[in-house]
C-alpha positions as CSV (number, residue, x, y, z in Angstrom):
1,M,22.0,75.1,161.9
2,C,22.2,78.7,160.7
3,G,21.2,82.1,162.2
4,I,18.6,84.3,160.6
5,L,17.4,87.9,161.2
6,G,14.7,90.0,159.7
7,I,13.8,93.6,160.5
8,V,11.3,96.3,159.6
9,A,12.3,99.6,161.1
10,K,11.8,103.4,160.8
11,S,15.5,104.1,160.2
12,P,18.5,102.4,158.3
13,V,18.9,98.8,159.4
14,N,22.4,97.9,158.1
15,Q,24.2,98.4,161.4
16,I,21.5,96.6,163.5
17,L,21.6,93.6,161.1
18,Y,25.4,93.5,161.4
19,D,25.3,93.6,165.2
20,G,22.6,91.0,165.3
21,L,24.6,88.6,163.1
22,L,27.6,89.0,165.5
23,V,25.3,87.9,168.3
24,L,24.2,84.8,166.2
25,Q,27.7,84.0,165.0
26,H,27.7,80.8,167.1
27,R,25.0,79.4,164.7
28,G,27.3,79.6,161.7
29,Q,30.8,80.5,160.8
30,D,31.0,79.4,157.2
31,A,29.4,82.5,155.5
32,A,27.4,85.6,156.2
33,G,25.1,87.9,154.3
34,I,22.8,90.9,154.5
35,A,20.1,92.1,152.1
36,T,18.3,95.4,152.6
37,S,15.4,97.0,150.9
38,E,15.2,100.6,149.7
39,G,11.7,100.9,148.3
40,S,11.5,98.2,145.7
41,V,15.3,98.0,145.3
42,F,17.4,95.4,147.0
43,H,21.0,95.9,148.2
44,M,23.0,92.8,149.1
45,H,26.4,91.8,150.2
46,K,27.5,88.3,151.3
47,G,30.6,86.1,151.3
48,S,32.5,83.2,153.0
49,G,33.8,83.7,156.5
50,L,32.9,85.3,159.8
51,V,30.7,88.4,159.9
52,R,33.6,90.6,160.9
53,D,35.5,89.4,157.8
54,V,32.7,89.6,155.2
55,F,31.7,93.2,155.8
56,R,33.8,96.3,155.4
57,T,32.7,99.9,155.7
58,R,32.2,100.3,151.9
59,N,29.8,97.2,152.0
60,M,27.8,98.6,154.9
61,R,27.4,102.0,153.3
62,A,25.9,100.3,150.3
63,L,23.2,98.5,152.3
64,L,20.6,101.2,152.3
65,G,17.0,100.9,153.5
66,N,14.8,100.5,156.6
67,M,14.0,96.8,156.0
68,G,16.4,93.9,155.7
69,I,17.4,90.3,156.5
70,G,20.6,88.7,157.6
71,H,22.1,85.2,157.6
72,V,25.0,83.3,159.1
73,R,25.6,80.0,157.4
74,Y,26.6,76.6,158.7
75,P,27.0,73.9,156.0
76,T,24.6,71.0,156.3
77,A,24.0,67.7,154.6
78,G,24.4,67.9,150.8
79,S,25.8,71.5,150.9
80,F,29.2,72.7,149.9
81,E,31.4,75.3,151.5
82,S,31.2,77.9,148.8
83,S,30.5,81.6,148.6
84,A,28.0,80.8,145.9
85,E,25.8,79.2,148.6
86,A,26.1,82.1,151.0
87,Q,22.7,83.5,151.9
88,P,20.4,85.4,151.4
89,F,19.4,84.0,148.0
90,Y,17.6,86.2,145.4
91,V,15.0,85.5,142.7
92,N,13.6,88.3,140.4
93,S,10.2,86.8,139.7
94,P,7.6,87.4,140.8
95,F,8.0,90.8,142.6
96,G,11.7,90.1,143.6
97,I,12.3,88.0,146.7
98,V,15.4,87.5,148.9
99,L,15.4,84.7,151.5
100,G,17.4,83.3,154.4
101,H,16.8,79.8,155.7
102,N,17.8,77.8,158.8
103,G,17.2,74.1,158.6
104,N,17.3,71.4,155.9
105,L,14.7,70.2,153.4
106,T,14.5,66.4,153.2
107,N,12.8,66.3,149.8
108,S,14.9,69.0,148.1
109,E,15.9,66.7,145.2
110,Q,12.3,65.9,144.3
111,L,11.5,69.6,144.6
112,K,14.4,70.6,142.4
113,D,13.1,68.2,139.7
114,D,9.6,69.5,140.1
115,L,10.8,73.1,139.8
116,F,12.6,72.3,136.6
117,R,10.0,70.1,134.9
118,Q,6.7,71.6,136.1
119,D,7.3,75.1,137.4
120,L,9.9,76.0,134.8
121,R,12.3,77.4,137.3
122,H,16.1,77.0,137.4
123,V,18.1,76.3,140.6
124,N,21.8,77.3,140.2
125,T,23.4,75.8,143.4
126,N,23.2,72.6,145.5
127,S,21.6,74.5,148.3
128,D,18.1,73.4,149.5
129,S,17.6,77.0,150.5
130,E,17.6,78.1,146.9
131,V,15.1,75.4,146.2
132,L,12.9,76.7,149.1
133,L,13.1,80.2,147.7
134,N,11.9,79.1,144.2
135,V,9.1,77.0,145.7
136,L,8.0,80.2,147.6
137,A,8.3,82.3,144.5
138,H,6.2,79.8,142.4
139,E,3.5,79.6,145.1
140,L,3.3,83.4,145.3
141,Q,2.9,83.6,141.5
142,E,0.2,80.9,141.6
143,F,-1.9,82.7,144.2
144,S,-1.4,86.2,142.8
145,P,-1.9,85.9,139.0
146,N,-2.7,89.6,138.7
147,Y,0.2,90.5,141.0
148,D,-2.2,91.7,143.6
149,L,-0.3,90.8,146.8
150,S,-2.3,91.0,150.0
151,P,-1.5,89.4,153.4
152,E,-4.1,86.6,152.7
153,T,-2.4,85.9,149.3
154,V,0.9,85.6,151.1
155,F,-0.5,83.2,153.6
156,S,-2.1,81.1,150.9
157,A,1.3,80.8,149.2
158,I,2.9,79.7,152.5
159,S,0.2,77.0,152.8
160,G,1.4,75.9,149.4
161,V,5.0,75.8,150.6
162,H,4.0,73.7,153.6
163,R,2.2,71.2,151.3
164,R,5.2,70.8,149.1
165,C,8.2,71.0,151.4
166,R,9.3,68.5,154.0
167,G,11.9,68.8,156.7
168,A,13.0,71.6,158.9
169,Y,12.8,75.3,158.0
170,A,12.7,78.6,159.7
171,V,12.7,81.4,157.1
172,V,12.9,85.1,156.7
173,A,12.2,86.7,153.4
174,M,11.6,90.1,151.8
175,I,9.2,90.8,149.0
176,A,10.3,93.9,147.0
177,G,7.9,96.8,147.7
178,Y,5.7,94.8,150.0
179,G,7.3,93.7,153.2
180,L,9.0,91.2,155.4
181,L,7.8,87.5,155.7
182,A,8.8,85.0,158.3
183,F,7.5,81.4,158.7
184,R,8.3,78.1,160.5
185,D,7.8,74.5,159.4
186,P,4.7,72.7,160.6
187,Y,6.7,70.9,163.4
188,G,8.6,73.9,164.6
189,I,11.8,72.0,164.5
190,R,14.1,75.0,164.1
191,P,13.6,78.0,166.4
192,L,12.3,81.4,165.4
193,V,11.1,84.3,167.6
194,F,10.0,87.9,167.0
195,G,10.0,91.1,169.1
196,R,9.0,94.7,168.9
197,K,10.3,98.1,169.9
198,E,8.4,101.3,170.4
199,T,10.2,104.3,168.8
200,E,9.2,108.0,168.4
201,T,8.4,107.3,164.8
202,G,6.5,104.1,165.3
203,V,6.8,100.4,166.1
204,E,9.8,98.3,164.8
205,Y,9.8,94.5,164.5
206,L,12.7,92.1,164.6
207,V,12.6,88.4,163.8
208,A,15.5,86.2,164.9
209,S,16.6,82.6,165.4
210,E,17.2,83.2,169.1
211,S,15.9,85.7,171.7
212,V,19.4,86.8,172.6
213,A,19.5,88.8,169.4
214,L,16.3,90.7,170.5
215,D,17.8,91.3,174.0
216,T,21.1,92.8,172.8
217,L,19.4,94.9,170.1
218,G,16.9,96.5,172.4
219,F,13.7,94.7,171.3
220,S,11.2,93.1,173.7
221,L,10.4,89.4,173.0
222,V,6.8,89.0,171.9
223,R,6.7,85.3,171.4
224,D,7.9,82.4,169.3
225,I,6.5,82.0,165.8
226,A,4.3,79.0,166.1
227,P,4.8,75.7,164.1
228,G,3.2,76.2,160.7
229,E,2.7,80.0,161.3
230,A,3.7,82.8,159.0
231,I,3.9,86.5,160.0
232,F,3.9,89.3,157.4
233,I,4.9,92.9,158.2
234,D,4.3,95.3,155.4
235,T,6.5,98.3,154.5
236,E,4.3,100.6,156.7
237,G,4.8,98.4,159.7
238,N,1.4,96.7,159.8
239,F,1.6,93.2,161.4
240,Y,-0.3,90.2,160.2
241,S,-0.1,86.5,161.2
242,K,-1.8,83.2,160.4
243,I,-1.3,79.4,161.0
244,C,-0.9,78.2,157.5
245,A,-0.5,74.4,158.1
246,P,-3.7,72.6,159.0
247,K,-2.0,69.8,161.1
248,A,0.8,71.7,162.8
249,A,2.3,70.0,165.9
250,H,5.2,71.2,168.1
251,Y,8.4,69.2,168.0
252,P,11.3,71.5,168.7
253,C,14.8,70.2,168.2
254,I,16.1,69.1,171.6
255,F,19.7,69.5,170.5
256,E,19.2,73.3,170.5
257,Y,19.0,73.1,174.3
258,V,21.9,70.6,174.7
259,Y,24.4,72.4,172.5
260,L,23.4,74.7,169.7
261,A,21.7,77.7,171.3
262,R,23.4,80.4,173.5
263,P,22.6,79.8,177.2
264,D,21.1,83.3,177.5
265,S,18.5,82.5,174.9
266,V,14.8,81.6,175.6
267,I,13.4,79.2,172.9
268,D,9.8,78.1,172.9
269,G,9.4,79.5,176.4
270,I,12.4,77.5,177.7
271,S,15.5,79.1,179.2
272,V,18.4,77.3,177.6
273,Y,20.5,78.0,180.7
274,E,17.9,76.7,183.1
275,S,17.4,73.5,181.0
276,R,21.2,72.8,181.1
277,L,21.1,73.2,184.9
278,R,18.3,70.5,185.0
279,M,20.4,68.3,182.7
280,G,23.2,68.4,185.3
281,E,20.8,67.5,188.1
282,N,19.3,64.5,186.3
283,L,22.7,63.3,185.2
284,A,24.0,63.6,188.8
285,D,21.1,61.4,190.0
286,K,22.1,58.7,187.5
287,I,25.8,58.9,188.6
288,A,24.7,58.6,192.2
289,K,22.8,55.4,191.4
290,T,25.3,53.8,189.0
291,M,28.7,55.1,190.2
292,G,28.1,55.5,193.9
293,N,31.1,53.4,194.8
294,I,33.5,55.4,192.8
295,D,35.6,58.2,194.4
296,I,35.5,61.4,192.4
297,D,37.7,64.3,193.6
298,V,36.6,67.0,191.3
299,V,34.1,67.8,188.5
300,I,35.6,69.7,185.5
301,P,33.5,71.0,182.6
302,I,34.6,71.0,178.9
303,P,34.0,74.7,178.1
304,D,31.7,76.3,177.3
305,S,28.2,74.9,176.8
306,S,28.6,72.1,179.4
307,R,29.5,74.5,182.2
308,P,25.9,74.9,183.7
309,S,25.3,71.1,183.6
310,A,28.7,70.4,185.2
311,L,28.2,73.0,187.9
312,Q,24.8,71.7,188.9
313,L,26.0,68.1,188.8
314,A,28.8,69.0,191.2
315,N,26.4,70.8,193.6
316,R,24.0,67.8,193.5
317,L,26.7,65.3,194.3
318,G,28.5,67.5,196.9
319,L,31.7,67.6,194.9
320,D,34.2,70.3,194.1
321,F,33.7,72.1,190.8
322,R,36.8,73.4,189.1
323,E,37.8,75.0,185.8
324,G,40.4,72.7,184.4
325,F,40.7,73.9,180.9
326,V,41.4,77.3,179.4
327,K,39.8,78.0,176.1
328,N,41.4,80.0,173.3
329,R,38.5,82.0,172.0
330,Y,40.1,82.7,168.7
331,I,39.8,79.1,167.4
332,G,36.5,78.1,165.7
333,R,34.1,75.6,167.4
334,T,35.5,72.2,166.4
335,F,32.0,70.7,165.9
336,I,31.4,73.0,163.0
337,M,34.7,72.4,161.3
338,P,34.4,70.6,157.9
339,G,37.1,67.9,158.0
340,Q,38.0,65.3,160.6
341,A,41.7,66.1,160.2
342,M,41.2,69.8,160.8
343,R,38.9,69.0,163.8
344,K,41.5,66.8,165.5
345,K,44.3,69.3,164.9
346,S,42.4,72.1,166.4
347,V,41.5,70.6,169.8
348,R,44.8,71.3,171.5
349,Q,44.9,74.7,169.9
350,K,41.5,75.4,171.4
351,L,41.9,74.0,174.9
352,N,44.8,73.8,177.4
353,A,44.8,72.0,180.7
354,I,45.5,73.6,184.1
355,G,47.8,71.0,185.6
356,V,47.1,71.8,189.3
357,E,43.4,70.8,188.9
358,F,44.3,67.3,187.5
359,R,47.5,66.3,189.2
360,G,47.0,63.2,191.4
361,K,43.2,63.4,191.2
362,S,40.3,61.3,190.0
363,V,38.4,63.7,187.8
364,M,34.9,63.7,186.3
365,L,34.9,65.5,183.0
366,V,31.5,66.7,181.9
367,D,30.6,67.6,178.2
368,D,27.3,68.6,176.6
369,S,27.4,65.6,174.2
370,I,29.7,63.2,172.4
371,V,29.3,63.2,168.7
372,R,32.3,61.9,166.8
373,G,34.5,61.3,169.8
374,T,37.5,63.0,168.4
375,T,37.4,65.9,170.8
376,S,36.6,63.7,173.8
377,R,39.5,61.4,173.1
378,E,42.0,64.3,172.9
379,I,40.6,65.9,176.1
380,V,40.8,62.7,178.1
381,Q,44.4,62.3,176.9
382,M,45.1,65.9,177.9
383,A,43.7,65.2,181.4
384,R,46.0,62.2,181.8
385,E,49.0,64.1,180.6
386,A,48.2,66.8,183.2
387,G,48.5,64.2,185.9
388,A,45.0,62.8,186.4
389,V,44.9,59.4,188.2
390,K,41.5,58.5,186.9
391,V,39.4,60.1,184.2
392,Y,35.7,59.6,184.2
393,F,33.5,61.1,181.4
394,A,29.9,62.2,181.6
395,S,27.7,63.4,178.8
396,A,24.7,65.7,179.5
397,A,23.1,64.1,176.3
398,P,22.3,60.5,175.4
399,P,24.5,58.6,172.8
400,V,24.2,60.2,169.4
401,R,23.6,57.1,167.3
402,F,21.7,58.4,164.2
403,P,22.3,61.1,161.6
404,N,20.5,64.3,161.9
405,V,18.8,65.5,158.7
406,Y,17.1,68.6,160.0
407,G,20.0,71.1,159.8
408,I,22.8,69.7,162.0
409,D,26.0,68.5,160.5
410,M,25.8,64.8,161.6
411,P,25.0,63.0,158.3
412,T,27.0,59.8,158.4
413,R,26.7,57.0,160.9
414,G,30.4,56.2,160.3
415,E,31.3,59.5,162.0
416,L,29.2,58.8,165.1
417,I,31.2,57.1,167.7
418,A,28.1,55.7,169.5
419,T,26.8,53.9,166.4
420,G,27.2,50.1,166.9
421,R,29.1,50.5,170.2
422,T,28.2,49.9,173.8
423,D,29.0,52.5,176.5
424,E,32.0,50.4,177.6
425,E,33.3,50.2,174.1
426,I,32.9,54.0,173.7
427,A,34.8,54.5,177.0
428,R,37.7,52.5,175.6
429,E,37.6,54.4,172.3
430,I,37.9,57.8,174.1
431,G,40.3,56.4,176.7
432,A,38.1,57.1,179.7
433,D,38.0,54.8,182.8
434,R,34.2,55.1,182.9
435,L,31.6,56.7,180.7
436,I,28.1,57.7,181.6
437,Y,25.4,59.1,179.4
438,Q,22.2,61.0,180.2
439,D,19.1,58.9,179.5
440,L,16.9,60.3,176.7
441,E,13.8,60.5,179.0
442,S,15.8,62.3,181.6
443,L,17.0,64.8,178.9
444,K,13.4,65.4,177.8
445,K,12.4,65.8,181.4
446,S,15.2,68.4,181.9
447,V,13.8,70.6,179.2
448,R,10.2,69.9,180.0
449,Q,10.7,70.9,183.6
450,V,11.4,74.5,182.5
451,N,8.2,74.6,180.3
452,P,5.8,71.8,180.9
453,A,3.7,73.0,178.0
454,I,6.2,71.5,175.6
455,C,5.3,67.8,175.4
456,N,7.3,66.5,172.4
457,F,10.7,67.0,171.0
458,E,12.5,66.2,167.7
459,S,15.2,63.8,169.0
460,S,16.1,61.8,166.0
461,C,19.9,61.8,166.5
462,F,19.3,59.9,169.8
463,D,16.3,57.6,169.0
464,G,16.3,57.4,165.1
465,H,12.7,58.6,165.0
466,Y,12.3,61.2,162.2
467,I,9.1,63.2,162.8
468,T,8.5,64.2,159.2
469,G,7.9,60.6,158.3
470,D,9.8,60.7,155.0
471,V,13.3,59.8,156.0
472,T,14.0,56.3,154.8
473,A,17.1,54.0,154.9
474,H,17.6,54.8,151.2
475,Y,17.5,58.5,151.9
476,L,20.1,58.2,154.7
477,A,22.3,56.1,152.5
478,N,22.2,58.7,149.7
479,I,23.2,61.5,152.1
480,E,26.1,59.4,153.5
481,S,27.3,58.7,150.0
482,M,27.2,62.4,149.1
483,R,29.0,63.3,152.3
484,N,31.7,60.7,151.8
485,N,32.3,62.0,148.3
486,Q,32.6,65.5,149.6
487,H,35.2,64.4,152.2
488,T,37.1,62.4,149.5
489,E,37.2,65.5,147.2
490,S,38.3,67.7,150.2
491,T,41.1,65.3,151.1
492,S,42.2,65.1,147.5
493,T,42.3,68.9,147.2
494,Q,44.3,69.1,150.4
495,L,46.8,66.5,149.1
496,D,47.2,68.5,145.9
497,L,47.9,71.6,148.0
498,N,50.4,69.8,150.1
499,L,52.2,68.6,147.0
500,V,52.3,72.1,145.6
501,G,53.7,73.4,148.8
502,A,56.4,70.6,148.9
503,E,57.4,71.6,145.3
504,E,57.7,75.2,146.3
505,R,59.8,74.3,149.3
């Protein structure tokens, strides 16, 4: 997952893009970037790290113009943690285009080959986002041979992008001298919304991954960009939109509601917070049916995203709800961290148990999901060390048994604790006395209860069904091989650094 922003305003946009990226920081901590447009000239600054670390006053002063896009990056399958892959990406022909992308293309290797052999375009990184940018550039050139770029020409080009690209993509882009473009894949897997604000000098538009960015920046939410839809806002602020995919269907990623999105966001007409409350209710009903004979003294959430589910679960079962862990907010989210060793090391730096809430009690720990199990194992051990007599563990999501290829960093089955294990075996792996998972249909029900108009979801990490239809066993094996090689290289580099450190000592 990544966070993207795009704005067309009547005044300089550098500060509002910076503020918006801070709001979307939870969607990516690996790199950040901003590009602005001053007439037909682009200004850009990007780099590795958090937003607050990438940008300094001198960088902000150089980001001139009333139109711009921003991006916070989270590395996904096949990508490397490198400043060279920080976004936005830029290409100078035709027109000059900068682009930010949230998602993952599943046919990027084939596209890269096509770009080189047929389109005569060169891709300089391993990022599928640069591939997507060059596909867009080629399609714009194909549909505007005389460099006459109208909204209909832009939409024809996006239709070409949809025909060629597979996977998940929510995109913001600027075309030099013309305007801001935003579009979403034909299944609407990754989220994208837009809002508007009335000012004394005219209407301003903001596009963002989540509605929370609109709220905090003073924009009113208009709606989500529909699956397969593109919107184009020219430099004068004129707004155009069109569905550019003939067979668009809505399959939003259900993991956004479980974990990825901020609770105060509304995505596809669904309050993330309210959906998490419903997850707690439905999980409580399952616990009452399957664990009715077990005494539970207290329900304790694993902060932060599981808190609404845990609270509603406790209310539904008539149990005490307590905060048992204090979170150090200056440690990165462990799910996003690149290496397993770093992830394990950080858990106890991130959380600390409040002994009085565990001592002599049977506790029910509630988390949003269990992915690799590393964090869960450490947390169960912390609860026991704090004096818990029994430790039960509940997950607001079903077992994650399959890799996600649409923009979430879950590429290898070997990293997923639920792959090939029963619930009882997983409970033993994490050290819990009992483990209970949400059922997939109950999870879908929880989200659908908030907006019944959403009938389908992209839930491949739970059920192994890949909606784009092009994900094969061979494809998954290639991704796993690539990921394992990256981990090996990362471990080798760390060993080299350790040896250097030992020599210096």
